C-alpha atoms as one frame of an Amber mdcrd trajectory, in Angstrom:
protein
 -25.105  13.015  23.805 -22.722   9.618  22.256 -23.753   9.253  19.008 -25.177
   5.915  17.584 -22.548   2.959  16.508 -22.943  -0.155  14.899 -21.922  -3.595
  16.269 -22.910  -6.260  13.592 -19.376  -7.166  13.573 -19.356  -8.484  17.004
 -16.047  -7.277  18.399 -15.287  -7.133  21.746 -12.200  -6.844  24.006 -12.960
  -8.592  27.197 -16.652  -8.375  28.145 -16.542  -4.611  26.000 -18.199  -4.251
  22.597 -16.744  -2.283  20.372 -18.119  -0.505  17.385 -17.656  -2.081  13.799
 -14.038  -0.033  12.465 -14.511   1.923   9.537 -11.393  -0.032   8.164 -10.026
  -3.528   9.317  -6.541  -5.307   8.170  -5.589  -8.473   9.184  -2.685 -10.770
   8.952  -2.859 -14.501   9.378   1.046 -15.963  10.012   2.380 -19.272  10.820
   4.950 -19.199  13.713   8.027 -21.575  14.145  10.469 -22.080  16.765  13.152
 -22.756  14.090  13.767 -23.439  10.076  16.326 -24.858   8.355  16.967 -25.767
   4.637  18.903 -29.053   3.912  21.548 -29.473   1.296  18.799 -30.265  -1.276
  16.321 -27.113  -0.450  14.105 -28.732   1.415  12.639 -26.855   4.308  12.649
 -28.417   7.799  10.599 -26.178  10.418   9.118 -26.652  13.690   5.847 -25.275
  13.681   4.308 -23.530  16.447   1.253 -21.802  16.088  -0.830 -19.857  13.899
  -1.630 -16.243  14.639  -3.797 -13.553  13.320  -3.126  -9.873  14.183  -5.774
  -7.545  13.181  -5.421  -3.583  12.677  -8.741  -1.954  13.331  -9.344   1.943
  12.410 -12.350   4.022  13.120 -13.269   7.343  11.673 -15.261  10.210  13.153
 -15.595   8.737  16.869 -17.200  10.900  19.502 -14.894  11.527  22.649 -16.677
   9.390  24.862 -16.485   6.255  22.218 -12.447   6.804  22.251 -12.260   7.191
  25.888 -14.487   3.591  26.016 -11.930   2.154  23.174  -8.685   3.312  24.535
  -9.827   2.639  28.047 -10.491  -1.357  26.923  -7.096  -2.012  25.263  -5.261
  -0.418  28.343  -4.439  -3.888  30.111  -1.321  -5.955  28.681  -3.312  -8.733
  28.133  -6.780  -9.077  27.376  -9.267 -11.538  25.291 -10.628 -10.370  21.630
 -13.613 -11.192  19.834 -13.301 -10.477  16.049 -14.768 -12.069  12.518 -12.236
 -14.464  11.464 -11.090 -14.063   8.007 -10.274 -17.450   7.088 -13.843 -18.588
   7.681 -16.873 -16.803   6.213 -19.273 -15.806   9.206 -17.284 -17.020  12.141
 -15.409 -15.340  15.046 -11.980 -16.131  16.481 -11.170 -15.441  19.995  -7.682
 -14.925  21.381  -5.679 -13.358  23.873  -3.735  -9.894  22.670  -2.307  -6.773
  23.675  -2.567  -3.524  21.675   0.480  -2.113  19.798   0.468   1.172  18.189
  -2.007   3.379  18.883  -2.630   6.185  16.511  -4.873   9.066  16.260  -6.359
  12.441  15.110  -8.592  14.822  16.396 -10.455  15.970  13.463 -12.222  18.902
  14.970 -12.351  20.304  18.395 -13.927  22.985  20.248 -13.335  22.934  24.305
 -16.255  24.455  25.292 -18.558  21.834  23.445 -16.500  18.262  24.127 -19.613
  16.813  21.883 -18.367  18.671  18.909 -14.899  16.851  19.076 -14.204  13.931
  16.698 -11.210  11.558  16.614  -9.772   8.688  14.127  -8.477   5.986  15.909
  -6.261   3.238  14.590  -5.206   0.431  16.682  -2.913  -2.852  16.358  -3.916
  -5.652  17.933  -1.212  -8.374  18.338  -1.836 -12.263  19.333   0.381 -13.469
  22.200
């Protein structure tokens, strides 16, 4: 039996609802095609876009939820819907891929897979 998870943050990978992470970090960054400083030190930059990258971590997932999350991020490109850290109570939707996937098995009994508990950390990088 799958344990109960909270989904109050509204995170989605494609059409798959993802449970609220135990912890999330973000990075908002500006991308430039070039940037140079002139003789007076003034920066001349060719701004392209602002991107948001996320790192979500879950503690104590059961085996079924681990498989759901890992399967949802297998595509090389997918739509991620996640909280926008720049605006209170709003969502950001963008095209992403997942970078490093790290995890840890905390407790495992092969004869009782429902007793397995996993930690998982994913880095979502915007295209």
